[in-house]
C-alpha positions as a printed Julia matrix, in Angstrom:
698×3 Matrix{Float64}:
  49.24    7.34  71.48
  48.53    9.76  74.35
  45.79    8.94  76.84
  43.57   11.74  75.6
  43.91   10.63  71.98
  43.53    6.98  72.96
  40.44    7.77  74.99
  38.94    9.68  72.15
  39.46    6.76  69.84
  38.1     4.37  72.43
  34.9     6.37  72.81
  34.4     6.42  69.07
  32.54    3.7   67.29
  32.59    2.45  63.71
  30.09    4.19  61.43
  26.94    2.09  61.17
  24.46    4.5   59.63
  26.01    4.36  56.15
  25.79    0.55  56.11
  22.07    0.83  56.79
  21.88    3.38  54.0
  23.72    1.02  51.65
  21.52   -1.93  52.57
  18.53    0.21  51.78
  19.73    1.95  48.66
  21.76   -0.72  46.88
  18.93   -3.25  46.44
  16.79   -0.47  44.99
  19.59    0.6   42.66
  20.32   -2.94  41.48
  16.63   -3.73  41.02
  16.28   -0.54  38.98
  19.3    -1.45  36.88
  18.11   -5.03  36.28
  14.7    -3.67  35.31
  16.33   -1.24  32.92
  18.37   -4.02  31.4
  15.36   -6.22  30.95
  13.29   -3.56  29.27
  16.1    -2.33  27.04
  16.95   -5.83  26.0
  13.42   -6.56  24.93
  13.01   -3.2   23.11
  16.27   -3.47  21.26
  16.27   -7.19  20.55
  12.62   -8.25  20.27
  12.49  -11.64  18.61
  11.29  -11.77  15.01
   7.89  -13.28  14.4
   7.61  -16.78  13.05
   5.59  -17.34   9.93
   2.01  -18.44  10.6
   1.26  -22.11  10.01
  -2.5   -21.78  10.52
  -4.62  -18.93   9.22
  -7.04  -17.01  11.38
 -10.73  -17.77  11.29
 -12.96  -16.12   8.69
 -14.66  -14.07  11.43
 -11.32  -12.39  12.0
  -9.88  -12.18   8.47
 -13.13  -11.0    6.88
 -14.24   -8.73   9.74
 -13.26   -5.27  10.74
  -9.97   -4.15  12.41
 -11.55   -3.63  15.87
 -12.06   -6.98  17.59
 -13.85   -8.04  20.74
 -13.09  -11.66  21.47
 -15.03  -13.85  23.92
 -13.59  -17.35  23.72
 -14.2   -18.53  20.15
 -16.76  -15.81  19.55
 -15.46  -12.8   17.66
 -17.19   -9.47  17.12
 -15.59   -6.89  14.82
 -16.19   -3.27  13.84
 -14.91   -0.91  11.2
 -14.71    2.83  10.68
 -17.74    4.38   8.93
 -17.31    5.88   5.48
 -15.2     9.03   5.15
 -13.87    8.52   8.71
 -10.23    7.76   9.47
  -8.76    6.64  12.77
  -5.04    7.55  12.79
  -3.07    5.23  15.1
   0.6     5.58  16.06
   2.54    2.68  17.52
   5.46    2.89  19.96
   6.59    5.96  21.76
   6.03    8.43  23.08
   9.05    9.65  21.16
  10.66   12.88  22.42
  11.21   14.08  18.85
   8.31   12.92  16.73
   5.42   12.72  19.2
   5.41   16.51  19.77
   5.61   17.11  16.01
   2.75   14.69  15.34
   0.66   16.38  18.07
   1.33   19.78  16.51
   0.34   18.47  13.08
  -2.9    16.95  14.43
  -3.74   20.18  16.27
  -3.15   22.18  13.1
  -5.73   20.06  11.26
  -8.13   19.79  14.22
  -7.76   16.03  14.13
  -7.68   13.38  16.84
  -5.81   10.08  16.9
  -5.06    7.04  19.01
  -1.54    6.5   20.4
  -0.56    2.89  21.22
   2.33    3.42  23.66
   5.2     1.3   24.92
   5.11    1.29  28.74
   8.87    1.73  28.93
   8.7     4.88  26.81
   5.74    6.2   28.77
   7.8     5.83  31.99
  10.57    7.94  30.46
   8.35   10.66  29.02
   5.26   10.91  31.29
   4.78   14.56  30.27
   4.12   13.49  26.69
   1.56   10.93  27.87
  -0.3    13.68  29.77
  -0.06   15.99  26.73
  -1.56   13.33  24.45
  -4.62   13.07  26.69
  -4.85   16.81  27.31
  -5.13   17.47  23.58
  -8.07   15.1   23.25
  -6.33   12.05  21.86
  -6.7     8.43  22.98
  -4.19    6.12  24.49
  -3.85    2.36  23.96
  -1.33   -0.26  25.02
   1.42   -1.53  22.72
   2.8    -3.61  25.65
   5.67   -2.54  27.89
   8.67   -3.44  25.73
   7.15   -4.2   22.37
   7.94   -7.91  22.74
   6.24  -10.52  20.59
   3.47  -11.85  22.85
   3.02  -14.86  20.67
   6.56  -16.02  21.47
   6.43  -15.01  25.12
   5.35  -17.12  28.09
   2.05  -16.53  29.74
   3.8   -14.87  32.7
   5.82  -12.63  30.39
   2.65  -11.61  28.44
   0.82  -10.68  31.62
   3.8    -8.63  32.86
   4.0    -6.77  29.56
   0.36   -5.8   29.84
   0.17   -5.11  33.58
   3.35   -3.0   33.64
   2.0    -0.86  30.86
  -1.25   -0.27  32.72
   0.71    0.58  35.88
   2.87    3.03  33.97
  -0.11    4.77  32.37
  -1.7     5.07  35.82
   1.46    6.68  37.23
   2.13    8.99  34.29
  -1.4    10.16  33.38
  -3.75    8.64  35.98
  -5.6     6.46  33.46
  -6.16    2.85  32.41
  -6.85    1.76  28.86
  -8.82   -1.11  27.34
  -7.23   -0.8   23.88
  -4.43   -3.15  22.85
  -2.45   -3.43  19.71
  -0.41   -6.58  19.54
   3.23   -5.76  18.72
   4.49   -6.76  15.28
   0.98   -7.12  13.86
  -0.76   -5.06  11.18
  -4.06   -6.17   9.7
  -6.39   -8.67  11.43
  -5.14  -11.6    9.38
  -1.69  -11.26  10.97
  -3.24  -12.37  14.29
  -2.5   -16.01  13.41
  -1.01  -18.98  15.14
   0.61  -18.11  18.49
  -0.4   -14.47  18.12
  -4.1   -15.44  18.13
  -3.66  -17.44  21.32
  -1.97  -14.48  22.95
  -4.75  -12.19  21.68
  -7.36  -14.5   23.22
  -5.61  -14.37  26.59
  -5.46  -10.54  26.42
  -9.15  -10.31  25.41
 -10.06  -12.47  28.38
  -8.57   -9.68  30.55
 -10.97   -7.19  28.98
  -8.85   -5.74  26.17
 -10.35   -4.55  22.87
  -7.97   -5.59  20.1
  -7.16   -3.02  17.48
  -5.48   -3.87  14.17
  -5.39   -1.85  10.95
  -7.1    -2.02   7.61
  -5.26   -3.28   4.62
  -3.4    -0.61   2.65
  -5.63   -1.34  -0.37
  -8.7     0.03   1.45
  -9.42    3.62   0.46
  -9.74    6.36   3.12
 -13.13    7.32   1.73
 -14.37    3.84   2.75
 -13.42    4.47   6.39
 -10.11    3.06   7.63
  -7.82    2.61  10.58
  -4.31    3.56   9.52
  -1.28    2.31  11.42
   1.94    4.36  11.63
   5.08    4.4   13.67
   6.49    7.59  15.1
   9.1     8.56  12.54
   9.79   11.06   9.84
   8.18    8.85   7.18
   5.07    8.4    9.31
   4.89   12.19   9.79
   4.94   12.8    6.03
   2.29   10.11   5.35
   0.1    11.47   8.11
   0.43   14.98   6.72
  -0.56   13.7    3.27
  -3.57   11.82   4.62
  -4.78   14.81   6.65
  -5.01   16.75   3.37
  -7.15   14.03   1.73
 -10.45   15.73   0.77
 -12.34   12.45   0.63
 -12.18   12.23   4.43
 -14.58   14.2    6.6
 -13.37   13.24  10.06
 -10.18   12.13  11.77
 -11.03   10.68  15.17
 -10.07    8.11  17.77
 -10.73    4.39  17.47
 -13.49    4.22  20.1
 -15.18    7.33  18.86
 -15.17    6.02  15.3
 -16.86    2.73  16.25
 -19.12    4.48  18.76
 -17.81    2.88  21.91
 -17.15    4.51  25.32
 -13.74    6.04  25.74
 -11.02    3.45  26.33
  -9.25    5.64  28.85
 -10.74    5.53  32.37
  -9.52    7.02  35.58
  -7.11    4.91  37.65
  -7.58    4.36  41.34
  -5.39    6.06  43.95
  -3.57    2.82  44.68
  -2.89    2.25  40.97
  -1.55    5.78  40.6
   0.77    5.28  43.57
   2.02    1.99  42.14
   2.53    3.65  38.78
   4.5     6.5   40.3
   6.73    3.97  42.06
   7.28    2.04  38.83
   8.18    5.21  36.98
  10.71    6.09  39.67
  12.28    2.62  39.45
  12.44    2.86  35.62
  13.85    6.37  35.78
  16.49    5.4   38.27
  17.4     2.31  36.22
  17.76    4.43  33.09
  19.83    7.02  34.93
  22.04    4.34  36.51
  22.62    2.68  33.12
  23.65    6.02  31.56
  25.79    6.92  34.56
  27.35    3.49  34.53
  28.52    4.02  30.98
  30.29    7.25  31.93
  31.68    5.85  35.13
  32.92    2.79  33.24
  34.82    5.06  30.83
  36.31    7.05  33.72
  37.18    3.98  35.81
  38.56    2.1   32.82
  40.59    5.13  31.78
  42.01    5.64  35.26
  42.79    1.96  35.62
  44.64    1.74  32.35
  46.4     5.04  33.0
  47.6     3.78  36.37
  48.92    0.52  34.87
  50.64    2.46  32.07
  52.25    4.84  34.59
  53.37    2.01  36.83
  55.05    0.09  34.04
  56.55    3.25  32.47
  58.11    4.52  35.67
  59.11    1.01  36.79
  61.16    0.79  33.62
  62.68    4.15  34.35
  63.46    2.99  37.89
  65.19   -0.14  36.64
  67.3     1.88  34.17
  68.25    4.3   36.96
  69.34    1.44  39.22
  71.73    0.11  36.57
  73.62    3.41  36.82
  73.16    4.82  40.33
  72.5     3.84  43.89
  69.06    5.09  45.0
  69.25    8.66  46.22
  73.05    8.6   46.53
  74.95    8.41  43.24
  78.73    8.42  43.44
  78.66    8.89  47.23
  80.47    7.06  49.99
  79.45    3.74  51.53
  77.53    4.1   54.79
  78.78    2.03  57.75
  77.59    4.31  60.53
  76.03    2.76  63.6
  72.23    2.34  63.6
  69.55    2.46  66.23
  66.63    0.08  65.49
  63.28    0.83  67.16
  60.79   -2.01  67.62
  57.47   -0.91  69.17
  55.63   -3.95  70.46
  52.33   -4.73  72.13
  51.52   -8.4   72.85
  53.9    -9.58  70.15
  55.29  -12.68  71.87
  54.49  -14.76  68.78
  57.12  -13.04  66.64
  59.27  -10.68  68.72
  62.1   -13.18  69.19
  62.35  -13.99  65.5
  62.34  -10.3   64.66
  65.13   -9.38  67.08
  67.31  -12.36  66.2
  66.99  -11.64  62.44
  68.22   -8.1   63.16
  71.1    -9.31  65.33
  72.16  -11.56  62.45
  72.52   -8.5   60.23
  75.71   -8.04  58.22
  75.75   -4.45  59.48
  77.61   -4.86  62.82
  76.99   -1.55  64.57
  73.51   -1.87  65.99
  71.49   -0.71  68.94
  68.18   -2.56  69.12
  65.52   -0.95  71.33
  62.37   -2.92  72.01
  59.63   -0.61  73.4
  57.09   -2.77  75.18
  53.9    -0.71  75.11
  52.17   -2.2   78.11
  51.98   -5.81  76.81
  50.03   -8.31  78.86
  52.02  -11.31  77.56
  55.72  -12.22  77.59
  56.78   -9.85  74.82
  59.24   -7.92  77.01
  60.53  -11.0   78.76
  61.26  -12.83  75.49
  63.19   -9.8   74.19
  65.14   -9.55  77.43
  66.01  -13.27  77.52
  67.81  -12.93  74.18
  70.6   -11.64  76.42
  72.56   -9.63  73.85
  74.26   -6.36  74.87
  73.02   -4.69  71.71
  69.41   -5.21  72.78
  67.68   -2.88  75.2
  64.09   -3.33  76.42
  62.08   -0.35  77.57
  58.76   -0.99  79.3
  56.03    1.65  79.43
  52.29    1.89  80.04
  50.16    1.33  76.94
  50.11    4.62  75.02
  50.04    3.54  71.39
  52.56    2.94  68.61
  53.44    6.56  67.98
  54.16    7.18  71.63
  56.27    4.01  71.78
  58.35    5.16  68.8
  58.89    8.55  70.37
  60.07    6.85  73.54
  62.55    4.83  71.52
  63.64    7.93  69.63
  64.39    9.73  72.85
  66.67    6.83  73.89
  68.38    6.4   70.51
  72.18    6.59  70.64
  72.9     7.0   66.95
  72.1     9.47  64.16
  70.54    6.81  61.87
  67.25    5.36  63.11
  65.49    2.35  61.64
  61.89    1.7   62.56
  60.51   -1.81  62.15
  57.45   -3.82  63.15
  57.64   -6.62  65.73
  56.12   -9.14  63.3
  58.81   -8.74  60.65
  61.85  -10.85  59.79
  64.79   -9.3   57.98
  67.31  -10.52  55.41
  70.88  -10.39  56.77
  71.87   -7.52  54.48
  68.56   -5.59  54.76
  69.8    -3.0   57.28
  73.07   -2.38  55.43
  71.3    -1.89  52.09
  68.52    0.18  53.68
  70.81    2.92  55.01
  72.97    3.35  51.9
  70.79    6.05  50.27
  71.31    8.2   53.4
  74.73    8.98  52.0
  73.03   11.77  50.09
  72.62   14.74  52.43
  69.14   15.6   51.03
  67.68   12.19  51.79
  65.84   12.1   55.11
  64.13    8.71  54.93
  64.36    5.4   53.02
  61.6     2.88  52.39
  62.56   -0.77  52.34
  61.01   -3.63  50.35
  58.32   -5.41  52.35
  57.41   -8.93  51.25
  54.72  -11.32  52.47
  56.07  -14.2   54.54
  52.9   -16.23  55.17
  51.81  -16.63  51.56
  51.05  -20.35  51.48
  47.24  -19.96  51.72
  45.08  -18.23  49.15
  44.5   -15.06  51.16
  48.24  -14.77  51.72
  48.89  -15.23  48.01
  46.45  -12.46  47.2
  48.25  -10.1   49.59
  51.57  -11.19  48.2
  50.42  -10.12  44.74
  49.13   -6.85  46.16
  52.42   -6.11  47.9
  54.48   -6.76  44.76
  52.1    -5.51  42.08
  50.57   -2.68  44.08
  52.78   -1.41  46.84
  56.26   -2.09  45.51
  55.49   -1.1   41.95
  53.95    2.09  43.29
  57.12    2.76  45.26
  59.27    2.43  42.17
  57.13    5.06  40.48
  57.18    7.33  43.55
  60.97    7.02  43.66
  61.27    8.26  40.08
  58.73   11.06  40.56
  60.19   11.97  43.99
  56.88   11.83  45.84
  57.06    8.74  48.1
  53.95    9.07  50.37
  54.74    6.29  52.88
  57.78    4.71  54.45
  56.18    1.47  55.78
  56.28    0.78  59.43
  57.7    -2.66  58.71
  61.04   -1.33  57.45
  62.19    2.28  57.13
  65.39    4.23  57.8
  65.5     7.85  58.97
  67.93   10.55  59.92
  67.48   11.24  63.63
  67.77   15.0   63.13
  65.07   14.85  60.41
  62.73   13.06  62.81
  63.41   15.51  65.59
  62.94   18.41  63.17
  59.31   17.41  62.48
  58.57   16.77  66.14
  58.98   13.0   66.12
  56.17   10.63  65.26
  52.78   12.39  65.33
  49.72   10.98  67.06
  47.27   12.94  64.9
  46.42   10.05  62.54
  46.11    6.29  62.57
  48.65    5.99  59.74
  51.6     7.34  61.66
  54.06    6.11  58.99
  52.29    7.98  56.19
  51.86   11.06  58.36
  55.55   11.06  59.25
  56.65   10.61  55.62
  54.49   13.49  54.43
  55.83   15.67  57.25
  59.4    14.96  56.11
  58.59   16.01  52.58
  57.09   19.23  53.83
  60.21   19.84  55.92
  62.28   19.75  52.72
  63.67   16.22  52.92
  63.71   13.66  50.12
  62.3    10.16  50.66
  63.53    7.29  48.51
  62.99    3.55  47.93
  65.65    0.84  48.34
  64.31   -2.31  46.66
  67.2    -4.53  47.79
  66.47   -4.0   51.53
  64.07   -6.92  52.01
  61.94   -7.62  55.07
  59.36  -10.41  55.47
  56.16   -9.45  57.22
  53.15  -11.36  58.5
  49.87  -10.41  56.87
  46.34  -11.03  58.14
  45.25  -14.62  57.78
  41.46  -14.03  57.76
  39.16  -11.66  55.9
  38.02  -10.14  59.18
  41.61   -9.3   60.2
  42.35   -7.99  56.7
  39.27   -5.76  56.81
  40.39   -4.24  60.13
  43.95   -3.69  59.0
  43.08   -2.1   55.64
  40.31    0.0   57.14
  42.79    1.49  59.57
  45.36    2.02  56.82
  42.92    3.68  54.47
  41.3     5.77  57.19
  44.71    6.93  58.45
  45.92    7.71  54.94
  42.87    9.91  54.36
  43.59   11.67  57.65
  47.24   12.25  56.62
  46.23   13.53  53.19
  43.85   16.02  54.73
  46.41   17.11  57.34
  49.05   17.78  54.66
  46.72   19.09  51.93
  48.49   22.46  51.82
  51.56   20.73  50.35
  49.87   21.06  46.94
  50.51   24.82  46.89
  53.91   24.77  48.54
  57.31   25.11  46.8
  60.35   22.83  46.61
  60.19   19.14  47.63
  56.95   19.75  49.57
  55.14   21.13  46.55
  56.52   18.4   44.32
  55.24   15.79  46.7
  51.89   17.5   47.07
  51.13   18.0   43.41
  52.39   14.55  42.41
  51.94   12.3   45.39
  48.7    13.62  46.85
  47.13   13.91  43.41
  48.07   10.3   42.67
  46.62    9.09  45.96
  43.39   11.05  45.4
  42.91    9.69  41.88
  44.18    6.13  42.08
  43.88    5.17  45.73
  40.52    6.86  46.45
  38.59    7.75  43.29
  39.53    4.65  41.3
  38.57    2.09  44.0
  35.24    3.95  44.44
  34.56    3.73  40.7
  36.16    0.35  39.93
  33.14   -1.79  40.94
  31.36   -0.38  37.9
  33.7    -2.45  35.68
  32.53   -5.64  37.35
  28.93   -4.48  37.38
  29.05   -3.58  33.73
  30.5    -6.97  32.84
  27.55   -8.66  34.64
  25.05   -6.22  33.13
  26.45   -6.72  29.65
  26.51  -10.5   29.98
  22.88  -10.54  31.0
  21.34   -7.87  28.78
  23.79   -6.78  26.05
  26.34   -8.74  24.0
  27.7   -11.46  26.36
  30.71  -12.13  24.14
  31.69   -8.47  23.94
  31.14   -7.77  27.61
  33.07  -10.87  28.67
  35.81   -9.95  26.25
  36.18   -6.47  27.79
  36.35   -7.93  31.3
  38.97  -10.55  30.28
  40.84   -7.82  28.44
  41.24   -5.86  31.71
  42.26   -9.1   33.45
  44.91   -9.83  30.77
  46.42   -6.36  31.12
  46.53   -6.73  34.9
  48.1   -10.2   34.64
  50.79   -8.86  32.3
  51.59   -5.97  34.61
  51.58   -8.21  37.68
  53.92  -10.63  35.93
  56.29   -7.77  35.13
  56.17   -6.64  38.77
  56.94  -10.19  40.0
  59.86  -10.43  37.62
  61.29   -7.08  38.84
  60.98   -8.25  42.47
  62.64  -11.6   41.71
  59.47  -13.53  42.5
  58.12  -16.6   40.78
  55.33  -16.15  38.24
  53.41  -19.15  39.47
  51.57  -16.91  41.98
  49.65  -15.42  39.05
  47.23  -18.34  39.01
  45.45  -16.87  42.05
  44.94  -13.43  40.6
  41.73  -14.13  38.62
  40.17  -15.44  41.84
  41.32  -12.32  43.65
  39.03  -10.25  41.44
  35.92  -11.97  42.84
  36.51  -11.56  46.6
  39.63   -9.64  47.54
  39.11   -6.67  45.24
  35.52   -6.18  46.3
  36.65   -6.2   49.93
  39.16   -3.44  49.19
  36.44   -1.39  47.44
  34.28   -1.59  50.56
  37.23   -0.63  52.75
  37.76    2.56  50.77
  34.03    3.27  50.77
  33.71    2.86  54.5
  36.82    4.94  55.1
  35.62    7.82  52.93
  32.17    7.81  54.5
  33.66    7.61  58.01
  35.87   10.62  57.24
  32.96   12.58  55.8
  30.78   11.81  58.82
  33.56   12.87  61.2
  33.74    9.4   62.77
  36.8     8.54  64.82
  38.22    5.06  64.28
  39.71    3.11  67.19
  42.74    0.82  66.99
  41.84   -2.74  66.09
  43.13   -6.05  67.39
  44.68   -8.67  65.17
  45.82  -12.27  65.5
  49.54  -12.93  65.18
  51.04  -16.39  64.71
  54.69  -15.56  64.09
  54.6   -16.73  60.46
  56.57  -13.85  58.87
  59.46  -16.23  58.18
  57.24  -18.99  56.81
  58.33  -18.37  53.25
  61.93  -18.71  54.31
  61.22  -22.2   55.64
  61.41  -21.28  59.35
  58.69  -23.0   61.49
  55.92  -20.95  63.01
  54.72  -21.3   66.59
  51.99  -23.83  67.17
  49.48  -21.47  68.73
  48.04  -18.2   67.42
  48.1   -15.26  69.76
  46.08  -12.01  69.76
  48.01   -8.79  69.43
  47.09   -5.19  68.77
  48.11   -3.06  65.84
């Protein structure tokens, strides 16, 4: 990396503002969603009432439908003769409430609407319309839950939330209460009567309904829901000539209006509650759509990976990758190893290359200003095929360009200094270059330090994610990245695109995309195996993947015009860039909804169904991962760690993509991060690792 670019990255800082935004917004969003789940669960699955074991007192059963309770003392009132109080429970309903209001207006009648708080929060305009047209509002609790079966805390919340919602939607409080799932006064028995007494102690006037046997001419309170049947029955009653007046409950029993003005504080609290309820409802709806999209994309990706992996396997049984029926390649190779403070693994890397079955090698170690013994260790190997070039720290891209300028041969292999190679890796890697259209070859990178859980998770990702992707890219001819750990190139192809660019932090992806746009093909050689050391802590993993994702986004933006180009460039752009945009960016951003929906469903919907959906996704992923392990010649026993991966590792990857996207959108420049190296790339091969861990830069 040049000094100007390096300085620019050094001056830049990680984006912090969006984390503050997330910390502020996410709790509000989750609280809103939980609130929505709680209210929907109670509305849709209110418990059925138990049969009464003790009847109500005679003062209640033989009195009127309007009750004022003071301890054991009960006062009741009824509608006078030829007077009817129409009452409607539930709602406001967006369909039937307006129709009922229009019907009442047509007959110059007034009524009392006992509202659910949750519905009032969704349709505050209807609440205001009810009041504006001279009707009365009462409480039917927030969710319509059975107060007799609810705890004291739950009962108080049902009532207080309804009052708060009415204050926010229409600026009023009400003293009228109709107990959910009750009709006439004698249904206020058992636990319902105790709940009614508690509500009355808070100042509520209890309103039931007269028995259906009582004639309208005698004066009645009629109870309806807000449905088509209720509309027809109301219309029929409004045409009853034995009734002189249709009025509200309080007006009929000659009491002051139940609706009083709420205070400024209560209105503010109500407005806040309505916002929370509205957001929760919107989030729940959006979550359903996002779940469908994320689930569809996830299943589509798995289907494509397996489909094209099968095609790749069938192709390999007939042809060599990229070079069918062509000659064997035994040309000399220049291997470039950029290194900065890599003393933990540089010696193992170089010696594994020197042990290659391909004899014609030039190994160039470019020491990029290391402050440890990296250059000395490479020099002390004392092999004429090894050359060590020392330079001031300028970055990986600059180091590779230095090596390229000193390369003796036409085939160049670029590797990382923390990677150990199989003896036949170089030979197999360069074979596809027999085809004159192939400009670069990606090798098969495997995880060496996979003994711990984090290493196993990355091992599964490399096999199931990266390598299965590469098989598909090989078939579709749109390979987006030749990994820095192991990749072969034509020297003239590299020189034709200006060498390794310093424009992005993912120089390997940038270079690969540049080769496609220059007209070269890029292929995958699965049999060229290299063992790399992966991060051993979540902090190191975060830094590495953040840089990878950020750099990939930079490269995609830089080469976005490939989508409209012709030939190999256009094929890569329309296939490769589209795939990356959908499955490497959009899907990780949407995928958390699957986990969130599973939790939401387990808490508020059908736990069995929601858990089944989640385990269904897991089963499909396990099957595909098992197939990928089998193709790569790996043991299936690593699959035991995959379910645990879904609870930590996957969420970390989601956040990496999120931060990278936000950083790009905010125009934030990311600096190169430092990582710990311990020289454990060959751990899986049984080679011992150094005793101490050393800090290196990537």
